[in-house]
DOKOL-343832 format. One record per residue: z, y, x of N, C-alpha, C in turn; residue in one letter. Coordinates in steps of 0.1 Angstrom, whole numbers, m for minus. Layout:
BEGIN
ATOM   n.pz   n.py   n.px  ca.pz  ca.py  ca.px   c.pz   c.py   c.px  r
ATOM      Z      Y      X      Z      Y      X      Z      Y      X  A
...
***
This chain:
BEGIN
ATOM   n.pz   n.py   n.px  ca.pz  ca.py  ca.px   c.pz   c.py   c.px  r
ATOM   m512    669   m251   m498    663   m255   m493    653   m250  M
ATOM   m481    653   m249   m474    645   m239   m463    638   m252  K
ATOM   m461    621   m247   m455    614   m255   m444    611   m244  A
ATOM   m431    610   m249   m421    600   m244   m418    589   m255  I
ATOM   m421    576   m250   m416    565   m258   m410    556   m251  T
ATOM   m404    542   m259   m397    534   m254   m383    537   m254  N
ATOM   m379    550   m264   m366    553   m262   m356    546   m270  I
ATOM   m345    541   m261   m338    530   m270   m329    535   m279  G
ATOM   m322    549   m276   m311    554   m281   m312    569   m281  E
ATOM   m322    579   m289   m322    590   m291   m311    597   m298  L
ATOM   m304    607   m291   m294    613   m297   m300    628   m298  A
ATOM   m304    632   m311   m312    645   m310   m306    656   m314  T
ATOM   m292    656   m319   m282    664   m325   m288    674   m334  L
ATOM   m298    669   m342   m306    676   m352   m294    677   m364  A
ATOM   m296    687   m372   m285    690   m380   m285    704   m387  G
ATOM   m276    710   m392   m273    723   m399   m276    731   m389  P
ATOM   m283    747   m394   m286    755   m384   m276    765   m383  V
ATOM   m266    762   m376   m252    767   m371   m245    761   m363  R
ATOM   m236    764   m358   m228    759   m347   m221    747   m357  P
ATOM   m216    735   m349   m209    723   m359   m192    728   m356  R
ATOM   m188    722   m366   m172    722   m370   m168    709   m372  V
ATOM   m157    708   m372   m151    696   m382   m157    684   m374  G
ATOM   m159    673   m386   m167    664   m384   m179    660   m380  G
ATOM   m185    672   m383   m200    673   m377   m202    676   m364  A
ATOM   m190    676   m358   m190    678   m341   m197    662   m334  L
ATOM   m190    651   m344   m194    639   m341   m208    633   m346  A
ATOM   m214    644   m354   m228    635   m360   m237    641   m353  E
ATOM   m243    632   m342   m252    635   m332   m266    629   m335  I
ATOM   m268    625   m348   m280    620   m353   m290    611   m343  A
ATOM   m285    601   m342   m292    589   m333   m305    583   m342  I
ATOM   m314    580   m334   m326    573   m334   m330    563   m328  V
ATOM   m330    552   m331   m333    541   m322   m347    535   m322  R
ATOM   m350    532   m310   m364    527   m309   m374    538   m312  D
ATOM   m371    551   m306   m377    564   m310   m387    566   m300  A
ATOM   m396    580   m302   m404    584   m294   m404    600   m296  A
ATOM   m409    607   m287   m411    623   m287   m423    625   m284  I
ATOM   m430    635   m291   m440    643   m288   m442    657   m283  L
ATOM   m448    661   m274   m445    672   m271   m458    680   m266  I
ATOM   m459    690   m272   m474    700   m273   m469    713   m262  D
ATOM   m472    715   m252   m468    727   m243   m454    727   m239  G
ATOM   m448    734   m243   m432    737   m241   m425    730   m251  E
ATOM   m432    727   m265   m423    728   m277   m427    713   m282  K
ATOM   m414    706   m289   m413    695   m293   m421    695   m306  I
ATOM   m431    686   m309   m444    686   m319   m438    674   m326  A
ATOM   m430    663   m324   m428    653   m336   m416    643   m329  A
ATOM   m410    640   m335   m396    631   m332   m393    619   m341  V
ATOM   m391    608   m339   m392    597   m348   m391    586   m341  G
ATOM   m389    575   m352   m392    560   m347   m406    558   m340  R
ATOM   m406    552   m330   m420    552   m323   m429    542   m332  A
ATOM   m425    535   m340   m436    527   m347   m443    537   m357  A
ATOM   m435    546   m362   m440    558   m368   m450    567   m365  D
ATOM   m446    568   m351   m458    577   m343   m468    570   m333  L
ATOM   m469    557   m337   m478    552   m331   m491    557   m328  R
ATOM   m499    559   m338   m512    566   m338   m512    578   m328  D
ATOM   m503    589   m329   m499    600   m320   m498    599   m306  E
ATOM   m490    588   m305   m487    582   m290   m500    578   m285  I
ATOM   m507    571   m292   m519    566   m283   m528    574   m281  Q
ATOM   m528    590   m288   m538    599   m286   m532    612   m275  G
ATOM   m519    604   m271   m514    613   m259   m521    613   m247  A
ATOM   m521    627   m240   m529    627   m226   m518    620   m216  N
ATOM   m504    620   m220   m497    613   m208   m485    607   m216  E
ATOM   m483    594   m212   m474    585   m220   m463    583   m206  V
ATOM   m450    589   m213   m440    584   m202   m425    575   m210  I
ATOM   m427    563   m201   m419    553   m206   m405    553   m203  D
ATOM   m397    555   m212   m380    558   m212   m377    546   m207  A
ATOM   m382    536   m208   m375    521   m204   m363    517   m210  Q
ATOM   m361    517   m225   m352    515   m233   m339    523   m229  G
ATOM   m340    536   m224   m329    541   m222   m324    553   m232  R
ATOM   m312    559   m229   m309    568   m239   m317    583   m237  C
ATOM   m319    590   m245   m324    603   m245   m316    614   m250  V
ATOM   m311    626   m247   m306    637   m250   m310    649   m248  T
ATOM   m306    659   m256   m311    672   m253   m305    676   m238  P
ATOM   m313    687   m229   m306    689   m221   m291    699   m219  G
ATOM   m284    697   m213   m269    706   m214   m273    717   m212  F
ATOM   m263    724   m218   m266    741   m220   m251    744   m214  V
ATOM   m250    752   m200   m237    755   m195   m236    768   m202  D
ATOM   m223    773   m207   m224    786   m213   m212    794   m206  A
ATOM   m208    788   m195   m197    798   m185   m200    794   m173  H
ATOM   m209    806   m164   m208    803   m151   m207    813   m143  T
ATOM   m203    813   m130   m203    825   m122   m212    817   m111  H
ATOM   m227    818   m115   m238    812   m105   m239    818    m92  L
ATOM   m237    831    m90   m242    840    m79   m232    845    m73  V
ATOM   m230    842    m60   m218    844    m49   m225    842    m37  F
ATOM   m217    849    m26   m221    843    m13   m207    837     m8  A
ATOM   m210    828      3   m199    821     11   m190    812      1  G
ATOM   m178    806      5   m173    795     m4   m157    798     m1  N
ATOM   m149    792     m9   m133    793     m6   m126    777     m2  R
ATOM   m132    773      5   m129    760     10   m113    760     17  A
ATOM   m111    770     19    m99    775     29    m89    773     18  H
ATOM    m91    780      6    m82    783     m6    m80    765    m12  E
ATOM    m92    760    m12    m88    745    m17    m78    739     m9  F
ATOM    m79    743      1    m69    734     12    m54    739     11  E
ATOM    m54    756      9    m43    760      7    m35    755     m8  A
ATOM    m44    752    m17    m37    751    m30    m32    738    m28  R
ATOM    m40    728    m21    m34    713    m17    m21    713    m12  I
ATOM    m22    724     m3     m6    727      5      4    733     m4  Q
ATOM      2    737    m17     14    742    m26      9    755    m30  G
ATOM      1    765    m24      1    778    m28     m8    781    m43  K
ATOM     m3    786    m50     m9    788    m66    m20    799    m62  S
ATOM    m29    799    m75    m38    807    m75    m34    819    m78  Y
ATOM    m26    826    m82    m21    839    m82    m15    841    m68  Q
ATOM     m8    834    m62     m2    836    m46    m13    840    m37  E
ATOM    m27    832    m41    m37    833    m30    m43    846    m32  I
ATOM    m44    850    m44    m52    864    m51    m42    872    m44  A
ATOM    m29    873    m46    m20    884    m39    m20    885    m27  A
ATOM    m25    877    m19    m24    878     m4    m41    884     m1  A
ATOM    m49    885     m7    m61    893     m7    m70    882     m9  G
ATOM    m70    869    m12    m80    861    m15    m83    860    m31  G
ATOM    m86    848    m33    m93    846    m46   m107    854    m50  G
ATOM   m110    860    m60   m117    869    m63   m121    880    m53  I
ATOM   m114    887    m49   m116    896    m40   m121    891    m24  L
ATOM   m117    881    m22   m124    869    m11   m136    870    m12  G
ATOM   m141    866    m24   m157    864    m26   m164    877    m29  T
ATOM   m156    890    m33   m165    901    m35   m170    907    m20  V
ATOM   m158    904    m10   m162    909      3   m177    901      6  A
ATOM   m175    891      4   m190    883     11   m201    885      2  K
ATOM   m198    892    m10   m210    890    m18   m216    905    m16  T
ATOM   m208    916    m14   m212    930    m13   m221    928      2  R
ATOM   m216    918     12   m222    921     24   m236    911     25  A
ATOM   m237    905     15   m249    895     15   m262    903     11  A
ATOM   m273    901     14   m285    906      9   m291    900     m6  T
ATOM   m299    908    m12   m302    903    m23   m309    889    m24  E
ATOM   m318    889    m12   m325    876    m10   m315    863     m8  D
ATOM   m306    865      1   m293    857      8   m288    850     m4  E
ATOM   m283    860    m16   m278    858    m26   m286    847    m36  L
ATOM   m300    852    m36   m307    845    m45   m309    829    m38  L
ATOM   m310    830    m24   m312    816    m19   m300    806    m24  K
ATOM   m287    811    m23   m277    806    m24   m273    802    m38  A
ATOM   m279    812    m49   m277    808    m60   m288    799    m65  A
ATOM   m299    800    m61   m309    786    m64   m305    775    m59  R
ATOM   m299    774    m48   m292    762    m45   m282    754    m56  R
ATOM   m273    765    m63   m264    763    m71   m270    758    m84  N
ATOM   m281    764    m87   m287    762   m100   m296    749   m100  R
ATOM   m300    745    m87   m307    732    m85   m297    720    m89  D
ATOM   m284    722    m80   m274    713    m85   m269    710    m98  W
ATOM   m272    722   m107   m273    721   m122   m281    712   m128  M
ATOM   m294    716   m127   m306    708   m130   m305    696   m125  L
ATOM   m302    691   m114   m301    678   m112   m293    669   m121  R
ATOM   m281    674   m125   m270    667   m133   m275    671   m148  A
ATOM   m287    675   m152   m293    678   m165   m290    690   m172  G
ATOM   m286    701   m164   m285    715   m173   m296    721   m172  T
ATOM   m302    724   m184   m314    730   m186   m314    746   m190  T
ATOM   m301    751   m195   m299    766   m200   m285    769   m192  T
ATOM   m286    779   m186   m269    786   m180   m269    800   m183  I
ATOM   m259    802   m186   m252    816   m186   m247    819   m173  E
ATOM   m249    831   m166   m244    835   m156   m240    850   m154  A
ATOM   m228    849   m146   m220    863   m149   m225    870   m133  K
ATOM   m222    882   m136   m220    891   m125   m202    892   m119  S
ATOM   m197    900   m113   m184    898   m113   m178    900    m97  G
ATOM   m188    894    m90   m183    895    m74   m190    906    m65  Y
ATOM   m193    916    m73   m199    928    m67   m187    940    m68  G
ATOM   m182    943    m83   m171    953    m86   m177    967    m78  L
ATOM   m188    970    m74   m194    982    m71   m207    985    m79  N
ATOM   m212    997    m77   m229    997    m84   m237    989    m77  R
ATOM   m237    993    m62   m250    984    m56   m248    968    m58  D
ATOM   m233    965    m60   m234    949    m54   m235    942    m72  A
ATOM   m231    948    m79   m232    947    m93   m248    942    m98  E
ATOM   m251    953    m93   m267    954   m102   m275    944    m91  L
ATOM   m271    943    m78   m277    933    m69   m278    915    m76  K
ATOM   m265    915    m82   m261    901    m84   m271    897    m99  M
ATOM   m271    910   m108   m277    909   m119   m291    909   m116  L
ATOM   m298    915   m107   m311    912   m103   m313    898    m97  R
ATOM   m306    894    m90   m304    879    m87   m308    869    m98  V
ATOM   m299    870   m109   m300    862   m122   m315    867   m126  I
ATOM   m318    877   m130   m330    881   m136   m340    873   m129  R
ATOM   m341    875   m113   m351    867   m106   m354    853   m107  R
ATOM   m340    846   m110   m338    832   m109   m343    828   m125  L
ATOM   m341    836   m134   m347    832   m148   m362    832   m146  N
ATOM   m367    843   m143   m382    847   m138   m388    835   m134  E
ATOM   m384    828   m124   m389    819   m115   m389    805   m124  E
ATOM   m377    802   m129   m377    789   m138   m374    779   m128  G
ATOM   m370    766   m134   m375    763   m147   m363    765   m155  P
ATOM   m349    766   m152   m337    769   m163   m338    780   m170  A
ATOM   m336    780   m181   m334    796   m188   m317    799   m184  R
ATOM   m318    812   m178   m304    819   m175   m304    828   m184  I
ATOM   m291    830   m190   m287    844   m199   m277    851   m188  H
ATOM   m281    865   m188   m270    871   m178   m261    878   m185  A
ATOM   m248    879   m181   m234    886   m186   m232    894   m173  T
ATOM   m229    908   m178   m222    917   m170   m208    912   m170  L
ATOM   m200    913   m157   m185    910   m157   m181    920   m145  L
ATOM   m181    931   m146   m174    942   m139   m161    942   m141  A
ATOM   m158    939   m152   m143    938   m154   m137    924   m150  A
ATOM   m139    919   m139   m135    906   m136   m118    908   m128  H
ATOM   m120    917   m120   m105    922   m113   m108    935   m108  T
ATOM    m97    941   m105    m99    954   m100   m101    955    m84  V
ATOM   m114    960    m81   m116    961    m65   m104    967    m59  P
ATOM   m103    964    m42    m93    968    m35    m93    984    m35  A
ATOM   m103    991    m37   m104   1004    m32   m100   1011    m44  E
ATOM    m98   1004    m56    m94   1012    m66    m78   1005    m73  F
ATOM    m72    998    m63    m61    994    m65    m48   1005    m72  K
ATOM    m48   1014    m68    m39   1024    m73    m47   1036    m85  Q
ATOM    m60   1031    m87    m65   1041    m96    m76   1032   m105  R
ATOM    m69   1022   m109    m75   1012   m121    m82   1020   m133  R
ATOM    m74   1032   m137    m79   1039   m148    m93   1044   m145  G
ATOM    m97   1048   m131   m109   1053   m127   m121   1042   m127  E
ATOM   m115   1030   m123   m123   1021   m123   m128   1016   m136  Y
ATOM   m121   1014   m144   m125   1011   m160   m134   1019   m165  V
ATOM   m130   1034   m162   m139   1046   m167   m152   1045   m162  R
ATOM   m153   1041   m147   m165   1041   m141   m173   1030   m147  W
ATOM   m167   1019   m153   m177   1010   m158   m183   1014   m174  I
ATOM   m171   1020   m179   m177   1025   m192   m188   1036   m191  L
ATOM   m186   1045   m182   m192   1057   m183   m205   1055   m174  D
ATOM   m207   1047   m161   m217   1047   m156   m225   1036   m152  E
ATOM   m216   1023   m152   m221   1010   m149   m230   1004   m162  L
ATOM   m224   1005   m172   m225   1001   m185   m240   1004   m190  I
ATOM   m241   1019   m189   m253   1025   m191   m266   1023   m183  P
ATOM   m264   1022   m171   m271   1019   m161   m277   1005   m163  E
ATOM   m269    994   m164   m273    980   m167   m278    981   m180  V
ATOM   m278    987   m190   m287    988   m203   m299    994   m199  E
ATOM   m301   1006   m193   m315   1010   m190   m323   1002   m182  R
ATOM   m318    990   m175   m327    985   m167   m327    971   m173  E
ATOM   m320    970   m184   m320    956   m192   m315    945   m185  G
ATOM   m307    944   m178   m301    935   m169   m292    924   m173  L
ATOM   m287    927   m186   m275    919   m191   m278    917   m205  A
ATOM   m277    906   m211   m276    903   m224   m263    904   m230  E
ATOM   m250    900   m224   m238    900   m225   m229    907   m214  Y
ATOM   m215    911   m221   m206    913   m214   m194    909   m216  C
ATOM   m185    907   m205   m176    902   m205   m165    906   m195  D
ATOM   m152    904   m201   m139    911   m194   m128    899   m193  A
ATOM   m124    899   m181   m111    890   m179    m99    896   m183  F
ATOM    m92    890   m193    m81    898   m200    m71    886   m195  C
ATOM    m62    892   m184    m50    884   m181    m41    893   m177  D
ATOM    m26    887   m172    m19    893   m163    m18    902   m152  E
ATOM    m32    895   m144    m35    898   m130    m49    901   m129  H
ATOM    m56    903   m141    m67    912   m144    m67    923   m154  A
ATOM    m71    922   m165    m71    935   m171    m64    933   m183  F
ATOM    m57    943   m190    m48    942   m202    m60    944   m213  T
ATOM    m52    938   m224    m58    939   m237    m67    951   m241  V
ATOM    m58    964   m237    m65    977   m239    m76    979   m232  D
ATOM    m74    978   m221    m85    980   m209    m98    969   m210  E
ATOM    m95    957   m218   m105    948   m219   m116    955   m233  A
ATOM   m108    960   m240   m111    964   m254   m119    976   m254  R
ATOM   m115    989   m243   m124    996   m239   m136    992   m233  Q
ATOM   m138    983   m225   m146    978   m217   m160    973   m225  V
ATOM   m154    965   m232   m162    956   m246   m167    964   m258  L
ATOM   m159    971   m260   m165    986   m272   m175    992   m265  T
ATOM   m174    998   m253   m185   1002   m247   m198    996   m247  A
ATOM   m195    982   m242   m208    974   m241   m213    970   m253  A
ATOM   m208    972   m262   m215    967   m276   m220    981   m280  R
ATOM   m216    991   m278   m222   1003   m280   m238   1006   m274  A
ATOM   m238    997   m263   m248    996   m256   m256    984   m257  H
ATOM   m255    981   m268   m264    967   m274   m260    953   m267  G
ATOM   m250    954   m258   m248    941   m255   m237    932   m264  M
ATOM   m241    919   m263   m231    910   m272   m218    905   m262  K
ATOM   m209    901   m268   m194    900   m263   m190    887   m260  L
ATOM   m183    884   m246   m177    871   m243   m162    877   m234  R
ATOM   m155    868   m236   m142    873   m231   m133    861   m224  I
ATOM   m129    863   m211   m122    854   m207   m105    857   m212  H
ATOM   m100    847   m217    m89    849   m226    m78    838   m225  A
ATOM    m65    842   m223    m55    832   m224    m55    820   m215  E
ATOM    m59    824   m200    m61    814   m193    m47    810   m188  Q
ATOM    m38    822   m186    m26    820   m177    m15    825   m186  F
ATOM    m14    836   m192     m7    842   m201    m13    842   m220  T
ATOM     m1    838   m228     m6    838   m240     m5    854   m245  P
ATOM    m14    855   m255    m16    871   m261    m26    879   m254  G
ATOM    m34    870   m243    m43    882   m237    m58    876   m240  T
ATOM    m62    881   m250    m77    884   m253    m84    875   m264  G
ATOM    m74    863   m268    m81    856   m282    m80    867   m293  A
ATOM    m71    871   m296    m73    881   m308    m80    891   m307  A
ATOM    m81    896   m294    m92    906   m292   m107    903   m295  L
ATOM   m109    888   m290   m122    884   m295   m127    885   m308  A
ATOM   m116    880   m314   m117    883   m332   m120    895   m336  A
ATOM   m110    906   m329   m112    919   m334   m124    925   m334  E
ATOM   m134    923   m321   m145    927   m318   m156    920   m321  L
ATOM   m153    907   m329   m165    900   m331   m173    894   m321  G
ATOM   m165    891   m311   m172    886   m296   m178    871   m300  A
ATOM   m188    865   m296   m193    854   m297   m183    846   m290  L
ATOM   m177    848   m281   m170    835   m274   m155    840   m269  T
ATOM   m146    831   m270   m136    833   m263   m131    823   m253  A
ATOM   m133    824   m239   m135    814   m230   m120    810   m224  D
ATOM   m117    799   m217   m107    794   m212    m97    788   m224  H
ATOM    m85    797   m227    m76    794   m240    m67    782   m237  L
ATOM    m64    782   m223    m55    769   m221    m40    770   m227  E
ATOM    m37    784   m230    m23    788   m235    m24    794   m248  V
ATOM    m36    795   m256    m35    803   m267    m27    797   m279  V
ATOM    m25    808   m287    m16    805   m298    m21    803   m311  E
ATOM    m15    797   m320    m22    792   m335    m29    805   m342  E
ATOM    m18    816   m343    m24    828   m352    m39    831   m343  A
ATOM    m39    831   m332    m53    836   m324    m63    827   m329  S
ATOM    m60    815   m329    m71    804   m331    m76    806   m346  L
ATOM    m68    812   m353    m71    810   m367    m78    826   m373  I
ATOM    m74    835   m363    m83    847   m364    m94    847   m358  A
ATOM    m98    837   m347   m111    833   m342   m120    829   m351  M
ATOM   m115    817   m356   m122    810   m366   m127    818   m379  R
ATOM   m116    828   m383   m124    837   m394   m132    846   m391  N
ATOM   m131    850   m376   m143    859   m372   m155    853   m366  A
ATOM   m154    839   m365   m168    833   m361   m168    831   m347  G
ATOM   m156    834   m339   m158    834   m322   m156    818   m319  V
ATOM   m165    816   m310   m165    801   m304   m157    802   m293  Q
ATOM   m149    791   m291   m138    791   m281   m149    781   m269  P
ATOM   m150    785   m258   m155    779   m247   m146    774   m239  V
ATOM   m145    761   m237   m134    754   m228   m138    750   m217  L
ATOM   m128    751   m208   m133    751   m192   m124    738   m186  L
ATOM   m123    729   m188   m115    718   m180   m117    720   m166  P
ATOM   m128    723   m163   m131    720   m147   m119    731   m139  G
ATOM   m117    741   m144   m108    750   m138    m94    743   m138  S
ATOM    m92    739   m148    m76    730   m147    m78    723   m137  V
ATOM    m84    715   m138    m86    700   m130    m88    709   m116  F
ATOM    m98    716   m112    m96    720    m97    m83    727    m93  A
ATOM    m79    737   m103    m62    745    m97    m52    736    m97  L
ATOM    m54    721    m99    m44    710   m103    m32    715   m112  G
ATOM    m41    721   m122    m27    721   m137    m26    712   m145  R
ATOM    m18    713   m155    m19    702   m162    m21    707   m177  R
ATOM    m22    718   m176    m20    721   m193    m36    727   m198  E
ATOM    m46    717   m201    m57    716   m206    m57    725   m222  Y
ATOM    m70    730   m225    m69    734   m233    m69    724   m250  P
ATOM    m62    731   m261    m62    721   m270    m71    719   m279  A
ATOM    m82    710   m274    m95    709   m282    m92    704   m294  A
ATOM    m83    691   m296    m84    685   m310    m78    696   m323  R
ATOM    m66    705   m314    m61    713   m325    m72    725   m329  R
ATOM    m81    729   m318    m93    737   m325   m103    729   m334  M
ATOM   m104    717   m330   m113    709   m340   m108    708   m356  I
ATOM    m96    705   m353    m90    704   m368    m86    719   m375  E
ATOM    m89    728   m364    m85    742   m372    m99    746   m378  A
ATOM   m111    739   m373   m123    747   m379   m131    754   m372  G
ATOM   m132    753   m355   m137    759   m346   m149    750   m342  L
ATOM   m158    761   m338   m169    754   m329   m169    754   m316  A
ATOM   m165    741   m313   m158    743   m297   m173    740   m288  V
ATOM   m170    747   m277   m182    744   m265   m173    743   m254  V
ATOM   m178    733   m245   m175    732   m233   m185    734   m221  V
ATOM   m179    740   m210   m186    744   m200   m181    743   m187  A
ATOM   m189    746   m175   m181    740   m163   m173    752   m156  T
ATOM   m176    766   m160   m171    778   m153   m171    776   m138  D
ATOM   m183    772   m135   m187    769   m121   m184    784   m113  F
ATOM   m178    784   m101   m174    793    m93   m169    789    m79  N
ATOM   m168    799    m70   m163    793    m57   m150    789    m52  P
ATOM   m142    793    m64   m126    794    m61   m121    784    m69  G
ATOM   m118    786    m85   m110    779    m93   m121    769   m100  S
ATOM   m132    766   m100   m139    755   m105   m152    753   m100  S
ATOM   m151    748    m87   m163    745    m82   m171    731    m84  P
ATOM   m172    734    m97   m178    719   m105   m194    726   m110  V
ATOM   m203    719   m108   m217    720   m113   m223    711   m120  A
ATOM   m213    698   m125   m217    689   m134   m213    688   m146  S
ATOM   m222    690   m156   m218    692   m172   m214    677   m173  M
ATOM   m220    665   m169   m214    651   m175   m198    650   m169  P
ATOM   m196    656   m158   m181    656   m152   m172    662   m161  F
ATOM   m175    674   m169   m169    683   m175   m168    676   m189  I
ATOM   m180    666   m196   m177    659   m207   m166    647   m202  M
ATOM   m165    645   m191   m155    631   m187   m143    640   m191  S
ATOM   m140    651   m185   m127    658   m185   m125    655   m201  L
ATOM   m133    665   m208   m131    669   m221   m129    654   m230  A
ATOM   m132    645   m225   m127    629   m232   m117    627   m229  C
ATOM   m110    627   m214   m100    621   m211    m90    631   m211  I
ATOM    m90    641   m207    m79    651   m205    m75    657   m223  E
ATOM    m90    662   m230    m86    671   m239    m89    662   m254  M
ATOM    m88    649   m252    m89    635   m263   m100    641   m273  R
ATOM   m111    649   m267   m127    649   m274   m136    636   m277  M
ATOM   m140    629   m286   m146    619   m288   m161    619   m282  A
ATOM   m165    612   m270   m181    612   m266   m190    620   m276  P
ATOM   m192    619   m287   m199    626   m292   m199    639   m294  A
ATOM   m183    643   m298   m177    657   m300   m181    663   m285  E
ATOM   m181    657   m273   m184    665   m261   m196    668   m259  A
ATOM   m206    657   m265   m218    660   m265   m226    673   m272  L
ATOM   m219    671   m281   m222    685   m292   m220    699   m286  T
ATOM   m208    695   m280   m200    710   m274   m207    714   m262  A
ATOM   m217    703   m255   m221    705   m242   m238    711   m246  A
ATOM   m242    710   m257   m258    712   m259   m255    719   m271  T
ATOM   m256    717   m285   m259    726   m293   m251    736   m297  I
ATOM   m238    733   m296   m227    743   m297   m228    755   m287  N
ATOM   m232    750   m275   m230    760   m264   m244    766   m264  A
ATOM   m257    763   m269   m267    768   m273   m265    780   m285  A
ATOM   m258    776   m295   m253    786   m304   m245    798   m297  W
ATOM   m237    796   m287   m229    805   m283   m234    814   m274  S
ATOM   m249    813   m271   m258    818   m263   m270    825   m269  L
ATOM   m265    824   m284   m274    830   m294   m288    821   m293  S
ATOM   m293    809   m287   m302    806   m284   m302    791   m294  C
ATOM   m296    789   m304   m294    777   m311   m307    771   m319  G
ATOM   m315    784   m322   m326    779   m327   m339    773   m317  T
ATOM   m336    778   m306   m346    772   m295   m345    762   m288  Q
ATOM   m331    756   m286   m327    746   m277   m316    741   m278  T
ATOM   m309    728   m274   m296    723   m274   m301    712   m285  G
ATOM   m311    708   m292   m314    698   m300   m327    692   m298  S
ATOM   m331    681   m302   m344    678   m301   m349    677   m312  I
ATOM   m354    688   m316   m363    688   m332   m376    696   m330  E
ATOM   m385    691   m339   m398    698   m340   m395    714   m338  V
ATOM   m406    718   m330   m404    735   m332   m397    740   m319  G
ATOM   m387    731   m315   m377    736   m300   m385    733   m289  K
ATOM   m379    741   m280   m382    738   m266   m381    726   m263  R
ATOM   m386    718   m255   m387    704   m248   m378    704   m238  A
ATOM   m364    709   m239   m355    705   m229   m345    692   m230  D
ATOM   m351    685   m225   m343    671   m227   m344    662   m216  L
ATOM   m334    653   m215   m329    643   m203   m330    627   m208  L
ATOM   m340    622   m200   m338    607   m200   m326    601   m193  I
ATOM   m318    597   m198   m307    592   m188   m310    579   m180  H
ATOM   m300    574   m173   m302    560   m167   m295    553   m173  E
ATOM   m287    555   m184   m279    549   m195   m285    544   m209  F
ATOM   m280    535   m212   m287    531   m225   m278    536   m238  R
ATOM   m265    540   m236   m258    547   m245   m252    557   m244  D
ATOM   m254    566   m251   m249    582   m247   m231    581   m242  Y
ATOM   m223    574   m248   m212    575   m246   m211    571   m228  R
ATOM   m220    564   m225   m217    562   m207   m218    577   m199  E
ATOM   m226    585   m206   m226    598   m200   m212    604   m192  I
ATOM   m201    603   m203   m190    608   m199   m181    597   m192  A
ATOM   m186    581   m198   m176    572   m193   m177    568   m179  Y
ATOM   m189    569   m174   m191    568   m157   m187    582   m153  F
ATOM   m172    583   m150   m169    595   m144   m172    600   m129  V
ATOM   m178    612   m131   m184    616   m116   m194    607   m111  A
ATOM   m202    599   m117   m212    588   m112   m221    597   m104  S
ATOM   m231    590    m95   m240    598    m89   m254    596    m97  P
ATOM   m254    591   m109   m263    590   m120   m272    604   m120  A
ATOM   m287    602   m121   m294    614   m121   m300    611   m133  R
ATOM   m304    619   m141   m312    619   m151   m326    624   m149  P
ATOM   m339    619   m158   m350    628   m158   m349    639   m165  R
ATOM   m353    653   m158   m350    662   m164   m360    670   m169  V
ATOM   m363    674   m181   m374    681   m187   m370    695   m191  F
ATOM   m377    704   m187   m373    720   m191   m387    723   m197  V
ATOM   m388    726   m212   m401    730   m214   m410    725   m212  G
ATOM   m407    709   m215   m419    699   m213   m421    695   m199  G
ATOM   m419    698   m189   m422    700   m177   m410    690   m170  E
ATOM   m412    681   m162   m400    674   m154   m399    682   m144  E
ATOM   m387    681   m140   m380    691   m128   m377    680   m116  F
ATOM   m382    682   m104   m384    675    m97   m376    682    m83  V
ATOM   m363    677    m79   m357    686    m67   m345    680    m64  G
***
């Protein structure tokens, strides 16, 4: 048995066994002068240290939290973790005035990363992705969703998904794999996009299912990616093969995917910078969670952040995530995303914490295993350098490093 004691402020996020909406987003269930008992990978007890004195004395290992704040580990529900190379030259081009769409039209953007990723070996991709994962772990992320989508042919898509599986197997972070072959149309299919969609439906999705390589399927639905009808075809086929659904929606153009997410019963609709009210209501009624990605708005130098307050008022179970990728959001830090959620999207610090932990866990179908500090859940938790949970978002882009525990074991890296 392991004990963490002398916790000044414990934000357990304990509560109803469902995603949090409305006022419940701000209810983070704080315990003062707290302690946690860990048995193996699981949380065995949570409460005031005075009430757990006997159990603490009998523990094999006692960790002193030094009066600091403890929270669940962050759950990053939207990342593009695996890729080769970088796009620093595009970062410079955007500073000089080029738009994301202009860079993509000139052969950069996603297709630039596709060329590098196709050329890399599986081991090279694993090494690069391990570095990316470790960045996330150091900032406190213990559960990660990771997409393919920089392969766009059979060998490279399967290679990316195998890398995700290998990373998950080696631990310590739990990684959920998503097939995103419908990310953009590759150059060799530019004039034959219908053939590319049919290849995804008829060949790639069945092979991914046979190999058990992806839990989810995603599609990028926007004017420079896939149409609503094309995304519907891909996601419907994936659902028939046992995959759960996510969708990139309404990032640049209204009417591109949010209503489709509701129609198909997707778990999430992600981005939503320009989503319209009717689509939000449809999402709420269908139980679709919005995954908001303020890092991509920030990194692209845009000003139109998702309307988080409107979504919360509409009763949606908001999630925030990094959208970590080599182009539009080279952001690996969930604390920075929480800062953007508060500063730019007017979320309260407690709401941002909920959106980065338990609500994100529910969006990955693992809300009964992680995302809050409750008896029986995995001991995925953080001892912060701070004494007040609000400081996580308040100290914007600080170099603070929490002590990170995944399944009860401390990550040192």
